[in-house]
C-alpha positions in Angstrom: 6.0 -16.8 -85.2 3.5 -19.6 -84.5 1.0 -19.7 -81.2 1.8 -21.5 -79.0 -0.5 -20.8 -76.5 -3.9 -19.5 -76.0 -3.3 -17.1 -72.9 0.8 -16.2 -71.1 -0.7 -14.7 -67.6 1.9 -12.9 -66.1 2.3 -13.4 -62.4 1.9 -16.5 -60.1 0.0 -14.4 -57.1 -3.4 -15.5 -56.1 -5.1 -13.4 -58.8 -2.9 -14.9 -61.5 -2.9 -18.1 -60.3 -7.2 -18.3 -60.2 -7.4 -16.8 -63.3 -5.1 -19.9 -64.7 -7.0 -22.1 -62.8 -10.3 -21.0 -64.5 -8.7 -20.8 -68.0 -7.4 -24.3 -68.4 -10.6 -25.5 -66.7 -11.9 -23.5 -69.8 -9.5 -25.6 -72.4 -7.2 -23.4 -73.1 -3.5 -23.5 -73.3 -2.3 -21.6 -70.7 1.2 -20.9 -69.7 1.6 -18.8 -66.1 5.2 -17.0 -65.9 6.5 -15.1 -62.5 10.0 -13.4 -61.6 9.6 -14.8 -58.3 8.4 -17.8 -56.6 4.4 -18.7 -56.1 2.6 -15.7 -54.3 6.0 -14.6 -53.0 4.6 -10.6 -54.1 1.6 -8.9 -53.0 -0.2 -12.5 -52.5 2.2 -12.7 -49.6 1.3 -9.4 -48.5 -2.3 -10.1 -47.9 -4.4 -11.1 -45.0 -6.3 -13.7 -46.1 -9.8 -12.6 -45.6 -12.6 -13.5 -47.3 -14.9 -10.8 -46.7 -17.9 -9.3 -48.7 -18.0 -5.4 -49.2 -20.3 -2.9 -49.6 -18.5 0.1 -51.0 -19.9 0.0 -54.1 -22.8 -2.3 -56.1 -20.0 -3.2 -58.1 -17.8 -4.1 -55.3 -20.8 -5.8 -53.7 -21.3 -8.1 -56.4 -17.3 -9.1 -57.3 -16.6 -10.0 -53.5 -20.0 -11.7 -53.1 -20.0 -13.5 -55.9 -16.3 -14.2 -54.8 -17.1 -15.5 -51.7 -19.3 -18.2 -52.9 -16.8 -19.7 -55.2 -14.9 -20.0 -51.9 -17.5 -21.5 -50.1 -18.1 -24.0 -52.6 -13.9 -24.8 -53.6 -13.8 -25.4 -50.0 -14.0 -29.0 -49.5 -11.3 -29.5 -52.0 -8.9 -27.5 -50.5 -5.6 -28.8 -48.4 -5.1 -28.3 -44.9 -2.2 -26.4 -45.8 -5.1 -23.4 -47.1 -5.8 -23.3 -43.4 -9.4 -22.2 -44.6 -11.5 -20.9 -41.4 -15.5 -20.0 -41.2 -14.5 -17.7 -38.5 -16.7 -14.6 -39.8 -16.0 -10.8 -39.4 -17.1 -8.9 -36.5 -16.9 -5.4 -37.7 -16.7 -3.4 -34.3 -18.5 -0.1 -33.8 -17.1 2.1 -31.0 -20.0 5.0 -30.7 -23.4 6.0 -31.8 -22.2 7.0 -35.2 -20.6 3.6 -36.3 -23.6 1.6 -34.7 -25.6 4.0 -37.3 -23.1 2.3 -40.1 -23.7 -1.3 -38.4 -27.6 -0.4 -39.1 -27.1 0.3 -42.8 -24.8 -2.1 -43.1 -27.1 -4.9 -42.3 -29.6 -3.2 -44.0 -27.4 -3.4 -47.4 -26.4 -6.8 -46.6 -29.6 -8.8 -45.6 -31.6 -7.3 -48.7 -29.1 -9.0 -50.8 -29.3 -12.5 -49.2 -26.1 -12.1 -46.8 -26.2 -13.7 -43.3 -25.3 -10.9 -40.5 -26.0 -10.7 -36.8 -26.0 -7.4 -35.2 -24.9 -7.6 -31.6 -25.2 -5.0 -28.7 -22.7 -4.3 -26.5 -23.6 -7.0 -24.3 -23.2 -9.5 -27.3 -20.1 -8.0 -28.4 -18.9 -8.4 -25.3 -20.3 -12.3 -25.2 -18.5 -12.8 -28.8 -15.3 -11.2 -28.3 -14.1 -11.1 -24.2 -10.6 -9.4 -24.6 -12.0 -6.3 -26.7 -12.2 -3.4 -24.6 -15.6 -2.9 -22.5 -16.8 0.4 -24.0 -18.2 -1.1 -27.4 -21.6 0.3 -28.4 -22.0 -3.5 -30.4 -20.9 -4.7 -33.5 -21.9 -6.5 -36.9 -20.9 -10.2 -37.4 -20.8 -11.4 -41.3 -21.2 -15.3 -40.6 -19.6 -16.9 -43.5 -16.8 -14.4 -43.9 -13.4 -16.4 -43.4 -9.6 -16.6 -43.5 -6.9 -18.4 -45.2 -3.4 -18.7 -45.5 -2.9 -17.1 -49.2 0.5 -18.5 -50.5 -0.5 -21.8 -50.3 -4.1 -21.3 -51.5 -2.0 -19.8 -54.6 -0.5 -22.5 -54.8 -3.8 -24.9 -54.7 -5.0 -22.9 -57.2 -2.1 -23.1 -59.5 -2.3 -27.3 -59.0 -5.5 -26.7 -60.4 -4.3 -25.1 -63.5 -1.9 -27.7 -64.0 -4.4 -30.7 -64.0 -6.5 -29.2 -66.2 -3.0 -28.9 -69.0 -1.5 -25.8 -67.5 2.4 -24.9 -67.3 4.2 -22.6 -64.9 7.8 -21.1 -65.3 8.9 -19.0 -62.3 12.3 -17.4 -62.0 11.1 -15.6 -65.7 10.9 -11.7 -65.8 8.4 -10.4 -68.3 9.6 -6.9 -70.3 6.7 -6.5 -72.5 3.1 -7.8 -73.1 3.1 -7.3 -77.1 0.2 -5.8 -79.2 0.5 -9.2 -81.4 0.0 -11.5 -79.0 2.7 -12.6 -76.9 5.2 -11.3 -74.2 8.8 -10.2 -74.6 10.7 -11.5 -71.9 13.8 -9.6 -70.2 16.4 -12.4 -72.1 15.0 -10.8 -75.3 13.5 -14.5 -76.5 9.9 -13.8 -77.1 6.6 -16.2 -76.1 3.7 -16.5 -78.6 0.5 -16.3 -77.2 -3.5 -15.3 -78.8 -3.2 -13.0 -75.9 -1.7 -12.1 -72.6 -2.8 -11.3 -69.5 -1.1 -8.9 -66.4 -1.9 -9.7 -63.1 1.3 -8.5 -61.6 -0.7 -6.1 -59.2 1.1 -3.0 -57.9 3.9 -3.7 -60.7 1.4 -3.8 -63.2 1.9 -0.2 -64.4 5.5 -1.2 -65.8 4.2 -3.6 -68.3 1.0 -1.3 -69.1 2.2 2.5 -69.0 -0.5 4.9 -68.1 -2.4 2.5 -66.0 -4.2 4.2 -63.2 -2.4 1.7 -60.4 -0.8 3.4 -57.6 1.2 1.5 -55.0 -0.3 1.3 -51.2 1.9 0.4 -48.4 0.6 -2.1 -45.7 2.1 -3.3 -42.2 1.4 -6.8 -40.9 2.9 -7.8 -37.6 2.4 -11.8 -36.1 2.3 -12.6 -32.7 3.2 -15.2 -30.9 0.6 -18.4 -30.4 -2.2 -17.4 -28.3 -5.1 -19.8 -28.9 -9.0 -18.1 -28.3 -7.6 -14.9 -28.1 -9.7 -13.7 -30.7 -12.4 -15.8 -32.1 -13.4 -13.5 -35.4 -11.6 -11.6 -38.3 -12.4 -8.1 -36.3 -12.3 -5.1 -38.0 -13.3 -1.3 -37.0 -15.9 0.5 -38.9 -13.8 3.5 -38.0 -11.9 2.1 -40.9 -14.4 2.8 -43.2 -15.6 5.8 -41.6 -12.0 7.9 -42.1 -9.0 5.8 -41.5 -8.9 4.8 -45.4 -9.4 8.0 -47.3 -7.6 7.9 -50.4 -4.8 10.4 -49.8 -3.2 10.3 -46.7 -1.4 7.3 -44.6 -4.0 6.1 -42.0 -3.6 3.1 -39.6 -6.6 1.2 -38.9 -7.2 -1.9 -36.1 -8.0 -5.3 -38.4 -6.4 -7.8 -36.6 -7.1 -12.1 -37.7 -7.1 -15.4 -35.9 -5.0 -17.7 -37.6 -5.5 -21.8 -37.2 -2.0 -22.2 -35.4 -3.3 -19.5 -32.7 -1.5 -16.7 -34.0 -3.2 -13.7 -35.1 -2.5 -11.5 -37.8 -2.6 -7.3 -36.9 -2.9 -4.3 -39.2 -4.0 -2.6 -40.9 -1.7 0.9 -42.7 -2.1 2.6 -45.7 0.7 4.6 -47.4 0.7 5.8 -51.0 3.8 6.2 -53.0 6.3 4.6 -50.5 8.1 2.2 -53.0 10.6 0.8 -50.6 9.8 -2.2 -48.6 11.4 -1.2 -45.1 9.7 -1.1 -41.8 8.1 2.4 -41.0 8.5 2.3 -37.1 6.3 5.9 -36.8 3.7 3.8 -38.8 4.1 0.4 -37.1 3.9 2.0 -33.8 0.8 3.9 -34.7 -1.3 1.0 -36.2 -0.2 -1.3 -32.9 -1.5 1.5 -30.6 -4.2 1.2 -32.9 -4.8 -2.4 -31.9 -4.2 -2.2 -28.9 -6.8 0.7 -27.8 -9.5 -1.9 -28.7 -7.7 -5.1 -27.7 -6.0 -4.1 -24.5 -4.3 -7.3 -23.6 -2.5 -7.3 -26.7 -0.1 -5.5 -25.4 1.1 -8.1 -22.8 1.6 -10.5 -26.0 4.8 -11.6 -28.1 5.0 -10.1 -31.4 7.5 -13.3 -33.6 7.6 -10.9 -37.4 6.7 -7.6 -39.0 6.5 -7.1 -42.6 5.3 -4.6 -45.7 3.7 -5.5 -48.8 2.8 -3.6 -51.6 -1.2 -3.6 -52.8 -2.7 -2.2 -55.8 -5.2 0.4 -56.0 -7.2 2.2 -58.6 -9.3 5.5 -58.4 -12.1 4.2 -57.8 -11.2 1.4 -55.4 -12.4 -1.4 -58.1 -10.2 -3.7 -59.8 -9.3 -3.7 -63.6 -10.8 -7.1 -65.2 -10.7 -7.1 -69.0 -9.1 -6.1 -72.4 -7.1 -3.1 -72.4 -7.0 -0.4 -74.4 -3.9 -0.9 -76.1 -4.9 -4.0 -77.6 -7.8 -6.8 -76.7 -4.7 -9.5 -77.0 -3.3 -7.7 -73.8 -6.1 -8.1 -70.7 -5.4 -7.2 -67.6 -6.7 -8.6 -64.4 -4.9 -6.2 -61.7 -6.2 -3.5 -58.6 -7.6 -5.2 -56.5 -5.9 -3.2 -53.3 -6.8 -4.8 -50.4 -9.1 -7.0 -51.9 -6.9 -9.6 -54.0 -7.1 -12.6 -51.8 -11.2 -12.8 -51.8 -11.6 -11.3 -55.0 -9.3 -13.7 -57.1 -12.0 -16.5 -57.4 -14.5 -13.9 -59.0 -11.3 -12.4 -61.2 -10.8 -15.6 -62.6 -13.8 -16.4 -63.5 -15.1 -13.1 -64.7 -11.6 -13.1 -67.1 -12.3 -16.4 -68.5 -16.3 -15.5 -69.1 -15.4 -13.1 -71.2 -12.1 -14.5 -72.7 -14.4 -17.5 -73.7 -17.3 -15.5 -74.8 -19.2 -17.0 -71.9 -21.9 -15.1 -70.2 -20.9 -13.6 -67.1 -22.0 -14.4 -63.9 -22.0 -10.4 -62.9 -21.8 -7.5 -64.9 -18.5 -7.4 -66.5 -18.7 -3.8 -66.8 -17.8 -1.8 -63.6 -14.5 -3.4 -64.1 -13.5 -2.9 -67.8 -10.2 -1.0 -68.4 -11.8 1.4 -70.6 -13.5 3.3 -67.8 -9.7 4.9 -67.7 -9.4 5.9 -71.1 -9.7 9.4 -70.6 -8.0 9.4 -66.9 -11.7 9.2 -65.6 -12.9 7.3 -62.9 -16.1 5.0 -63.0 -18.9 4.6 -60.4 -21.7 1.7 -60.6 
């Protein structure tokens, strides 16, 4: 069977789109396949927060590198991507969370990330609608928000400008160890390598992959310009709310350029359906109102859910699979896929093309799960 493509990428969400843009720019003959529309799965259920995170050195390296790539790309982004450099405000409710502010400030500053510690008065000035008794916060200046489906579309347009092809409405049944993919209709597409960028659905194509579905709820409000000015996240989000096991909620709100606000966040494992869970939604909104009492007077216009792809060590899986060096993976990004899409695409293309990587690749290698273990940097 003749090789039709250098690489077939399964998944036209933002991660697959970023991988396609980098592979095509690197000279690889690239095909992207998706059973649905562009950015219609996990990408459509993301908040679109471009954020540097510090759960581990590896997570920091990928999020920081990716955010820099977004900043470099920003001048090319069309208006519909709604890129807004609003920054992140991590708010502290008490002295224990202020200690976390100080820790984060030290960690970020040592690594060249611009941050600003705010006291109670500083938080009140930055976000007047927050409740009055906040202890303080940390502003991460260069974080941003964007609209993920349009960002994915833009990246696929970039890929197509470098010769990539896109086919939607095409379901893939199997990634072939000899290269290429088997489609649901029984036909095959030959390629040197295939990449699964299918997020929560990746275990179906790569059995045994330690990726779990994590369900999340989102609410979007009517237009209330200026109600919040930053992406605001509670530091309790890190402290306890998002444990790996149980269902949880945390306060997380994002201003949109439309004047609307996007409210999160909830986390449910192994909830396969996409129905809105009224109990979880109520807990999530009550948590938001605890921080922003005036939210209770505003109107919401839509609520929806989506699934994210979670791994045991909270790091994505990027590189050649343990099954075959012709089957590659770009999955397991959980709630950071929008941020880390660009870094993932760059890392994957560097590995495929034998170029030096800009950040260490080993923490993300699929081989770390060969024996069911989890790798921590």
